[in-house]
PQR file of N, CA, C, O and H, with PARSE charges and radii, in Angstrom:
ATOM      1  N   MET A   1     243.162  -3.748 -91.365 -0.4000 1.5000
ATOM      2  CA  MET A   1     243.465  -2.997 -90.165 -0.0000 2.0000
ATOM      3  C   MET A   1     242.261  -2.131 -89.789  0.5500 1.7000
ATOM      4  O   MET A   1     241.704  -1.423 -90.627 -0.5500 1.4000
ATOM      5  N   ASN A   2     241.872  -2.202 -88.521 -0.4000 1.5000
ATOM      6  CA  ASN A   2     240.707  -1.463 -88.054 -0.0000 2.0000
ATOM      7  C   ASN A   2     241.154  -0.169 -87.369  0.5500 1.7000
ATOM      8  O   ASN A   2     241.870  -0.208 -86.369 -0.5500 1.4000
ATOM      9  H   ASN A   2     242.324  -2.777 -87.840  0.4000 1.0000
ATOM     10  N   THR A   3     240.734   0.962 -87.905 -0.4000 1.5000
ATOM     11  CA  THR A   3     241.133   2.256 -87.336 -0.0000 2.0000
ATOM     12  C   THR A   3     240.032   2.867 -86.477  0.5500 1.7000
ATOM     13  O   THR A   3     240.190   3.978 -85.970 -0.5500 1.4000
ATOM     14  H   THR A   3     240.152   0.994 -88.718  0.4000 1.0000
ATOM     15  N   GLU A   4     238.928   2.163 -86.309 -0.4000 1.5000
ATOM     16  CA  GLU A   4     237.798   2.709 -85.562 -0.0000 2.0000
ATOM     17  C   GLU A   4     238.148   3.062 -84.115  0.5500 1.7000
ATOM     18  O   GLU A   4     237.798   4.155 -83.669 -0.5500 1.4000
ATOM     19  H   GLU A   4     238.800   1.260 -86.721  0.4000 1.0000
ATOM     20  N   PRO A   5     238.821   2.191 -83.365 -0.5600 1.5000
ATOM     21  CA  PRO A   5     239.180   2.576 -81.994  0.2800 2.0000
ATOM     22  C   PRO A   5     240.066   3.823 -81.956  0.5500 1.7000
ATOM     23  O   PRO A   5     239.950   4.639 -81.041 -0.5500 1.4000
ATOM     24  N   THR A   6     240.936   3.971 -82.934 -0.4000 1.5000
ATOM     25  CA  THR A   6     241.799   5.144 -82.986 -0.0000 2.0000
ATOM     26  C   THR A   6     240.965   6.400 -83.225  0.5500 1.7000
ATOM     27  O   THR A   6     241.219   7.442 -82.620 -0.5500 1.4000
ATOM     28  H   THR A   6     241.030   3.308 -83.677  0.4000 1.0000
ATOM     29  N   LYS A   7     239.974   6.301 -84.106 -0.4000 1.5000
ATOM     30  CA  LYS A   7     239.090   7.447 -84.368 -0.0000 2.0000
ATOM     31  C   LYS A   7     238.307   7.811 -83.109  0.5500 1.7000
ATOM     32  O   LYS A   7     238.183   8.986 -82.764 -0.5500 1.4000
ATOM     33  H   LYS A   7     239.768   5.455 -84.597  0.4000 1.0000
ATOM     34  N   GLN A   8     237.781   6.794 -82.429 -0.4000 1.5000
ATOM     35  CA  GLN A   8     237.025   7.050 -81.202 -0.0000 2.0000
ATOM     36  C   GLN A   8     237.921   7.693 -80.148  0.5500 1.7000
ATOM     37  O   GLN A   8     237.518   8.633 -79.463 -0.5500 1.4000
ATOM     38  H   GLN A   8     237.882   5.840 -82.709  0.4000 1.0000
ATOM     39  N   HIS A   9     239.131   7.180 -80.030 -0.4000 1.5000
ATOM     40  CA  HIS A   9     240.073   7.733 -79.057 -0.0000 2.0000
ATOM     41  C   HIS A   9     240.375   9.190 -79.387  0.5500 1.7000
ATOM     42  O   HIS A   9     240.427  10.032 -78.491 -0.5500 1.4000
ATOM     43  H   HIS A   9     239.459   6.417 -80.587  0.4000 1.0000
ATOM     44  N   ALA A  10     240.573   9.486 -80.656 -0.4000 1.5000
ATOM     45  CA  ALA A  10     240.868  10.858 -81.080 -0.0000 2.0000
ATOM     46  C   ALA A  10     239.686  11.788 -80.791  0.5500 1.7000
ATOM     47  O   ALA A  10     239.880  12.923 -80.358 -0.5500 1.4000
ATOM     48  H   ALA A  10     240.530   8.802 -81.383  0.4000 1.0000
ATOM     49  N   GLU A  11     238.475  11.310 -81.029 -0.4000 1.5000
ATOM     50  CA  GLU A  11     237.284  12.127 -80.768 -0.0000 2.0000
ATOM     51  C   GLU A  11     237.120  12.397 -79.275  0.5500 1.7000
ATOM     52  O   GLU A  11     236.794  13.513 -78.869 -0.5500 1.4000
ATOM     53  H   GLU A  11     238.317  10.388 -81.380  0.4000 1.0000
ATOM     54  N   LYS A  12     237.350  11.365 -78.463 -0.4000 1.5000
ATOM     55  CA  LYS A  12     237.246  11.536 -77.014 -0.0000 2.0000
ATOM     56  C   LYS A  12     238.325  12.489 -76.513  0.5500 1.7000
ATOM     57  O   LYS A  12     238.064  13.331 -75.653 -0.5500 1.4000
ATOM     58  H   LYS A  12     237.615  10.459 -78.793  0.4000 1.0000
ATOM     59  N   ALA A  13     239.525  12.359 -77.045 -0.4000 1.5000
ATOM     60  CA  ALA A  13     240.623  13.238 -76.645 -0.0000 2.0000
ATOM     61  C   ALA A  13     240.311  14.685 -77.021  0.5500 1.7000
ATOM     62  O   ALA A  13     240.599  15.605 -76.255 -0.5500 1.4000
ATOM     63  H   ALA A  13     239.737  11.675 -77.744  0.4000 1.0000
ATOM     64  N   LYS A  14     239.727  14.883 -78.192 -0.4000 1.5000
ATOM     65  CA  LYS A  14     239.373  16.232 -78.644 -0.0000 2.0000
ATOM     66  C   LYS A  14     238.303  16.835 -77.732  0.5500 1.7000
ATOM     67  O   LYS A  14     238.384  18.006 -77.362 -0.5500 1.4000
ATOM     68  H   LYS A  14     239.493  14.136 -78.814  0.4000 1.0000
ATOM     69  N   ALA A  15     237.303  16.032 -77.374 -0.4000 1.5000
ATOM     70  CA  ALA A  15     236.240  16.510 -76.491 -0.0000 2.0000
ATOM     71  C   ALA A  15     236.796  16.842 -75.105  0.5500 1.7000
ATOM     72  O   ALA A  15     236.420  17.847 -74.502 -0.5500 1.4000
ATOM     73  H   ALA A  15     237.237  15.081 -77.674  0.4000 1.0000
ATOM     74  N   LEU A  16     237.687  15.997 -74.611 -0.4000 1.5000
ATOM     75  CA  LEU A  16     238.289  16.241 -73.304 -0.0000 2.0000
ATOM     76  C   LEU A  16     239.137  17.507 -73.317  0.5500 1.7000
ATOM     77  O   LEU A  16     239.113  18.294 -72.371 -0.5500 1.4000
ATOM     78  H   LEU A  16     237.993  15.181 -75.101  0.4000 1.0000
ATOM     79  N   LYS A  17     239.879  17.691 -74.392 -0.4000 1.5000
ATOM     80  CA  LYS A  17     240.710  18.891 -74.529 -0.0000 2.0000
ATOM     81  C   LYS A  17     239.832  20.145 -74.516  0.5500 1.7000
ATOM     82  O   LYS A  17     240.194  21.149 -73.902 -0.5500 1.4000
ATOM     83  H   LYS A  17     239.899  17.051 -75.160  0.4000 1.0000
ATOM     84  N   LYS A  18     238.682  20.088 -75.189 -0.4000 1.5000
ATOM     85  CA  LYS A  18     237.764  21.223 -75.231 -0.0000 2.0000
ATOM     86  C   LYS A  18     237.212  21.520 -73.834  0.5500 1.7000
ATOM     87  O   LYS A  18     237.127  22.680 -73.431 -0.5500 1.4000
ATOM     88  H   LYS A  18     238.389  19.272 -75.688  0.4000 1.0000
ATOM     89  N   LEU A  19     236.839  20.472 -73.100 -0.4000 1.5000
ATOM     90  CA  LEU A  19     236.318  20.662 -71.752 -0.0000 2.0000
ATOM     91  C   LEU A  19     237.372  21.256 -70.821  0.5500 1.7000
ATOM     92  O   LEU A  19     237.073  22.137 -70.015 -0.5500 1.4000
ATOM     93  H   LEU A  19     236.908  19.530 -73.427  0.4000 1.0000
ATOM     94  N   ILE A  20     238.602  20.770 -70.939 -0.4000 1.5000
ATOM     95  CA  ILE A  20     239.689  21.289 -70.107 -0.0000 2.0000
ATOM     96  C   ILE A  20     239.930  22.759 -70.414  0.5500 1.7000
ATOM     97  O   ILE A  20     240.144  23.562 -69.506 -0.5500 1.4000
ATOM     98  H   ILE A  20     238.845  20.054 -71.594  0.4000 1.0000
ATOM     99  N   LYS A  21     239.894  23.112 -71.699 -0.4000 1.5000
ATOM    100  CA  LYS A  21     240.103  24.511 -72.088 -0.0000 2.0000
ATOM    101  C   LYS A  21     239.003  25.393 -71.501  0.5500 1.7000
ATOM    102  O   LYS A  21     239.281  26.486 -71.007 -0.5500 1.4000
ATOM    103  H   LYS A  21     239.720  22.459 -72.437  0.4000 1.0000
ATOM    104  N   GLN A  22     237.759  24.925 -71.552 -0.4000 1.5000
ATOM    105  CA  GLN A  22     236.646  25.696 -70.995 -0.0000 2.0000
ATOM    106  C   GLN A  22     236.816  25.863 -69.488  0.5500 1.7000
ATOM    107  O   GLN A  22     236.571  26.941 -68.947 -0.5500 1.4000
ATOM    108  H   GLN A  22     237.533  24.037 -71.954  0.4000 1.0000
ATOM    109  N   TRP A  23     237.237  24.789 -68.810 -0.4000 1.5000
ATOM    110  CA  TRP A  23     237.420  24.850 -67.368 -0.0000 2.0000
ATOM    111  C   TRP A  23     238.532  25.828 -67.011  0.5500 1.7000
ATOM    112  O   TRP A  23     238.390  26.626 -66.084 -0.5500 1.4000
ATOM    113  H   TRP A  23     237.435  23.913 -69.249  0.4000 1.0000
ATOM    114  N   LEU A  24     239.642  25.765 -67.751 -0.4000 1.5000
ATOM    115  CA  LEU A  24     240.761  26.668 -67.483 -0.0000 2.0000
ATOM    116  C   LEU A  24     240.378  28.119 -67.734  0.5500 1.7000
ATOM    117  O   LEU A  24     240.807  29.013 -67.004 -0.5500 1.4000
ATOM    118  H   LEU A  24     239.757  25.117 -68.504  0.4000 1.0000
ATOM    119  N   THR A  25     239.571  28.354 -68.765 -0.4000 1.5000
ATOM    120  CA  THR A  25     239.100  29.707 -69.055 -0.0000 2.0000
ATOM    121  C   THR A  25     238.233  30.213 -67.903  0.5500 1.7000
ATOM    122  O   THR A  25     238.355  31.365 -67.487 -0.5500 1.4000
ATOM    123  H   THR A  25     239.223  27.628 -69.358  0.4000 1.0000
ATOM    124  N   ALA A  26     237.366  29.353 -67.394 -0.4000 1.5000
ATOM    125  CA  ALA A  26     236.515  29.734 -66.263 -0.0000 2.0000
ATOM    126  C   ALA A  26     237.363  30.022 -65.032  0.5500 1.7000
ATOM    127  O   ALA A  26     237.101  30.982 -64.307 -0.5500 1.4000
ATOM    128  H   ALA A  26     237.267  28.417 -67.731  0.4000 1.0000
ATOM    129  N   GLN A  27     238.372  29.202 -64.792 -0.4000 1.5000
ATOM    130  CA  GLN A  27     239.260  29.418 -63.650 -0.0000 2.0000
ATOM    131  C   GLN A  27     240.004  30.744 -63.798  0.5500 1.7000
ATOM    132  O   GLN A  27     240.147  31.491 -62.830 -0.5500 1.4000
ATOM    133  H   GLN A  27     238.585  28.422 -65.381  0.4000 1.0000
ATOM    134  N   ASP A  28     240.474  31.032 -65.008 -0.4000 1.5000
ATOM    135  CA  ASP A  28     241.201  32.274 -65.267 -0.0000 2.0000
ATOM    136  C   ASP A  28     240.293  33.477 -65.012  0.5500 1.7000
ATOM    137  O   ASP A  28     240.719  34.467 -64.417 -0.5500 1.4000
ATOM    138  H   ASP A  28     240.357  30.425 -65.794  0.4000 1.0000
ATOM    139  N   THR A  29     239.055  33.388 -65.461 -0.4000 1.5000
ATOM    140  CA  THR A  29     238.088  34.465 -65.249 -0.0000 2.0000
ATOM    141  C   THR A  29     237.842  34.665 -63.757  0.5500 1.7000
ATOM    142  O   THR A  29     237.786  35.796 -63.274 -0.5500 1.4000
ATOM    143  H   THR A  29     238.709  32.585 -65.945  0.4000 1.0000
ATOM    144  N   LYS A  30     237.696  33.561 -63.037 -0.4000 1.5000
ATOM    145  CA  LYS A  30     237.481  33.629 -61.589 -0.0000 2.0000
ATOM    146  C   LYS A  30     238.679  34.290 -60.907  0.5500 1.7000
ATOM    147  O   LYS A  30     238.507  35.147 -60.041 -0.5500 1.4000
ATOM    148  H   LYS A  30     237.742  32.643 -63.430  0.4000 1.0000
ATOM    149  N   ASP A  31     239.881  33.895 -61.294 -0.4000 1.5000
ATOM    150  CA  ASP A  31     241.090  34.470 -60.702 -0.0000 2.0000
ATOM    151  C   ASP A  31     241.180  35.970 -60.975  0.5500 1.7000
ATOM    152  O   ASP A  31     241.527  36.751 -60.089 -0.5500 1.4000
ATOM    153  H   ASP A  31     240.020  33.198 -61.997  0.4000 1.0000
ATOM    154  N   LYS A  32     240.866  36.366 -62.206 -0.4000 1.5000
ATOM    155  CA  LYS A  32     240.902  37.790 -62.557 -0.0000 2.0000
ATOM    156  C   LYS A  32     239.872  38.573 -61.740  0.5500 1.7000
ATOM    157  O   LYS A  32     240.146  39.682 -61.283 -0.5500 1.4000
ATOM    158  H   LYS A  32     240.585  35.732 -62.926  0.4000 1.0000
ATOM    159  N   ALA A  33     238.702  37.993 -61.564 -0.4000 1.5000
ATOM    160  CA  ALA A  33     237.662  38.657 -60.775 -0.0000 2.0000
ATOM    161  C   ALA A  33     238.105  38.809 -59.326  0.5500 1.7000
ATOM    162  O   ALA A  33     237.875  39.852 -58.713 -0.5500 1.4000
ATOM    163  H   ALA A  33     238.479  37.092 -61.935  0.4000 1.0000
ATOM    164  N   ASN A  34     238.735  37.785 -58.779 -0.4000 1.5000
ATOM    165  CA  ASN A  34     239.202  37.859 -57.398 -0.0000 2.0000
ATOM    166  C   ASN A  34     240.286  38.918 -57.230  0.5500 1.7000
ATOM    167  O   ASN A  34     240.316  39.620 -56.219 -0.5500 1.4000
ATOM    168  H   ASN A  34     238.921  36.938 -59.277  0.4000 1.0000
ATOM    169  N   VAL A  35     241.176  39.038 -58.212 -0.4000 1.5000
ATOM    170  CA  VAL A  35     242.212  40.076 -58.161 -0.0000 2.0000
ATOM    171  C   VAL A  35     241.557  41.455 -58.220  0.5500 1.7000
ATOM    172  O   VAL A  35     241.920  42.355 -57.462 -0.5500 1.4000
ATOM    173  H   VAL A  35     241.152  38.468 -59.033  0.4000 1.0000
ATOM    174  N   LEU A  36     240.598  41.610 -59.118 -0.4000 1.5000
ATOM    175  CA  LEU A  36     239.893  42.888 -59.240 -0.0000 2.0000
ATOM    176  C   LEU A  36     239.216  43.260 -57.922  0.5500 1.7000
ATOM    177  O   LEU A  36     239.292  44.406 -57.481 -0.5500 1.4000
ATOM    178  H   LEU A  36     240.304  40.879 -59.733  0.4000 1.0000
ATOM    179  N   LEU A  37     238.557  42.288 -57.300 -0.4000 1.5000
ATOM    180  CA  LEU A  37     237.882  42.556 -56.033 -0.0000 2.0000
ATOM    181  C   LEU A  37     238.876  42.870 -54.919  0.5500 1.7000
ATOM    182  O   LEU A  37     238.615  43.731 -54.078 -0.5500 1.4000
ATOM    183  H   LEU A  37     238.495  41.357 -57.658  0.4000 1.0000
ATOM    184  N   SER A  38     240.003  42.183 -54.911 -0.4000 1.5000
ATOM    185  CA  SER A  38     240.982  42.434 -53.849 -0.0000 2.0000
ATOM    186  C   SER A  38     241.630  43.810 -53.999  0.5500 1.7000
ATOM    187  O   SER A  38     242.024  44.421 -53.005 -0.5500 1.4000
ATOM    188  H   SER A  38     240.215  41.484 -55.594  0.4000 1.0000
ATOM    189  N   ARG A  39     241.739  44.289 -55.210 -0.4000 1.5000
ATOM    190  CA  ARG A  39     242.348  45.607 -55.444 -0.0000 2.0000
ATOM    191  C   ARG A  39     241.341  46.742 -55.311  0.5500 1.7000
ATOM    192  O   ARG A  39     241.720  47.910 -55.219 -0.5500 1.4000
ATOM    193  H   ARG A  39     241.419  43.793 -56.017  0.4000 1.0000
ATOM    194  N   ASN A  40     240.073  46.398 -55.302 -0.4000 1.5000
ATOM    195  CA  ASN A  40     239.009  47.404 -55.205 -0.0000 2.0000
ATOM    196  C   ASN A  40     238.024  46.975 -54.119  0.5500 1.7000
ATOM    197  O   ASN A  40     236.939  46.480 -54.423 -0.5500 1.4000
ATOM    198  H   ASN A  40     239.766  45.450 -55.377  0.4000 1.0000
ATOM    199  N   PRO A  41     238.400  47.163 -52.858 -0.5600 1.5000
ATOM    200  CA  PRO A  41     237.561  46.664 -51.762  0.2800 2.0000
ATOM    201  C   PRO A  41     236.166  47.294 -51.705  0.5500 1.7000
ATOM    202  O   PRO A  41     235.272  46.749 -51.058 -0.5500 1.4000
ATOM    203  N   HIS A  42     235.972  48.428 -52.372 -0.4000 1.5000
ATOM    204  CA  HIS A  42     234.654  49.059 -52.375 -0.0000 2.0000
ATOM    205  C   HIS A  42     233.661  48.309 -53.267  0.5500 1.7000
ATOM    206  O   HIS A  42     232.454  48.528 -53.167 -0.5500 1.4000
ATOM    207  H   HIS A  42     236.699  48.870 -52.898  0.4000 1.0000
ATOM    208  N   LEU A  43     234.159  47.428 -54.134 -0.4000 1.5000
ATOM    209  CA  LEU A  43     233.258  46.633 -54.972 -0.0000 2.0000
ATOM    210  C   LEU A  43     232.646  45.520 -54.133  0.5500 1.7000
ATOM    211  O   LEU A  43     233.298  44.968 -53.247 -0.5500 1.4000
ATOM    212  H   LEU A  43     235.140  47.250 -54.216  0.4000 1.0000
ATOM    213  N   LYS A  44     231.395  45.198 -54.418 -0.4000 1.5000
ATOM    214  CA  LYS A  44     230.711  44.158 -53.667 -0.0000 2.0000
ATOM    215  C   LYS A  44     230.848  42.819 -54.369  0.5500 1.7000
ATOM    216  O   LYS A  44     230.806  42.740 -55.597 -0.5500 1.4000
ATOM    217  H   LYS A  44     230.866  45.647 -55.137  0.4000 1.0000
ATOM    218  N   LYS A  45     231.011  41.781 -53.586 -0.4000 1.5000
ATOM    219  CA  LYS A  45     230.954  40.433 -54.138 -0.0000 2.0000
ATOM    220  C   LYS A  45     229.483  40.073 -54.294  0.5500 1.7000
ATOM    221  O   LYS A  45     228.668  40.362 -53.418 -0.5500 1.4000
ATOM    222  H   LYS A  45     231.046  41.846 -52.589  0.4000 1.0000
ATOM    223  N   THR A  46     229.151  39.444 -55.408 -0.4000 1.5000
ATOM    224  CA  THR A  46     227.755  39.086 -55.652 -0.0000 2.0000
ATOM    225  C   THR A  46     227.470  37.643 -55.288  0.5500 1.7000
ATOM    226  O   THR A  46     226.310  37.232 -55.250 -0.5500 1.4000
ATOM    227  H   THR A  46     229.813  39.209 -56.120  0.4000 1.0000
ATOM    228  N   GLY A  47     228.503  36.874 -55.021 -0.4000 1.5000
ATOM    229  CA  GLY A  47     228.316  35.464 -54.732 -0.0000 2.0000
ATOM    230  C   GLY A  47     228.400  34.617 -55.979  0.5500 1.7000
ATOM    231  O   GLY A  47     228.380  33.389 -55.897 -0.5500 1.4000
ATOM    232  H   GLY A  47     229.445  37.208 -55.052  0.4000 1.0000
ATOM    233  N   LYS A  48     228.493  35.255 -57.139 -0.4000 1.5000
ATOM    234  CA  LYS A  48     228.562  34.510 -58.393 -0.0000 2.0000
ATOM    235  C   LYS A  48     229.993  34.135 -58.745  0.5500 1.7000
ATOM    236  O   LYS A  48     230.210  33.200 -59.515 -0.5500 1.4000
ATOM    237  H   LYS A  48     228.509  36.252 -57.206  0.4000 1.0000
ATOM    238  N   VAL A  49     230.969  34.843 -58.198 -0.4000 1.5000
ATOM    239  CA  VAL A  49     232.372  34.550 -58.482 -0.0000 2.0000
ATOM    240  C   VAL A  49     232.713  33.218 -57.846  0.5500 1.7000
ATOM    241  O   VAL A  49     232.429  32.985 -56.671 -0.5500 1.4000
ATOM    242  H   VAL A  49     230.792  35.602 -57.572  0.4000 1.0000
ATOM    243  N   GLY A  50     233.323  32.348 -58.631 -0.4000 1.5000
ATOM    244  CA  GLY A  50     233.738  31.054 -58.106 -0.0000 2.0000
ATOM    245  C   GLY A  50     232.749  29.946 -58.362  0.5500 1.7000
ATOM    246  O   GLY A  50     233.020  28.791 -58.031 -0.5500 1.4000
ATOM    247  H   GLY A  50     233.553  32.537 -59.585  0.4000 1.0000
ATOM    248  N   LYS A  51     231.613  30.262 -58.941 -0.4000 1.5000
ATOM    249  CA  LYS A  51     230.619  29.237 -59.231 -0.0000 2.0000
ATOM    250  C   LYS A  51     230.630  28.857 -60.696  0.5500 1.7000
ATOM    251  O   LYS A  51     229.660  28.292 -61.202 -0.5500 1.4000
ATOM    252  H   LYS A  51     231.392  31.200 -59.209  0.4000 1.0000
ATOM    253  N   ALA A  52     231.719  29.163 -61.379 -0.4000 1.5000
ATOM    254  CA  ALA A  52     231.827  28.867 -62.808 -0.0000 2.0000
ATOM    255  C   ALA A  52     232.040  27.396 -63.027  0.5500 1.7000
ATOM    256  O   ALA A  52     232.155  26.952 -64.170 -0.5500 1.4000
ATOM    257  H   ALA A  52     232.506  29.622 -60.968  0.4000 1.0000
TER
END
């Protein structure tokens, strides 16, 4: 029985899961920054928010 494709699939799934987690973390940070800016209109947007 060859388990190599299963190992490759597991490695790819793990890498994809890591990328999704990083993307979601970036989205969460962006959302928090937008809330902070909306609640504090005196703060300036730098243009960096949303480019994560």
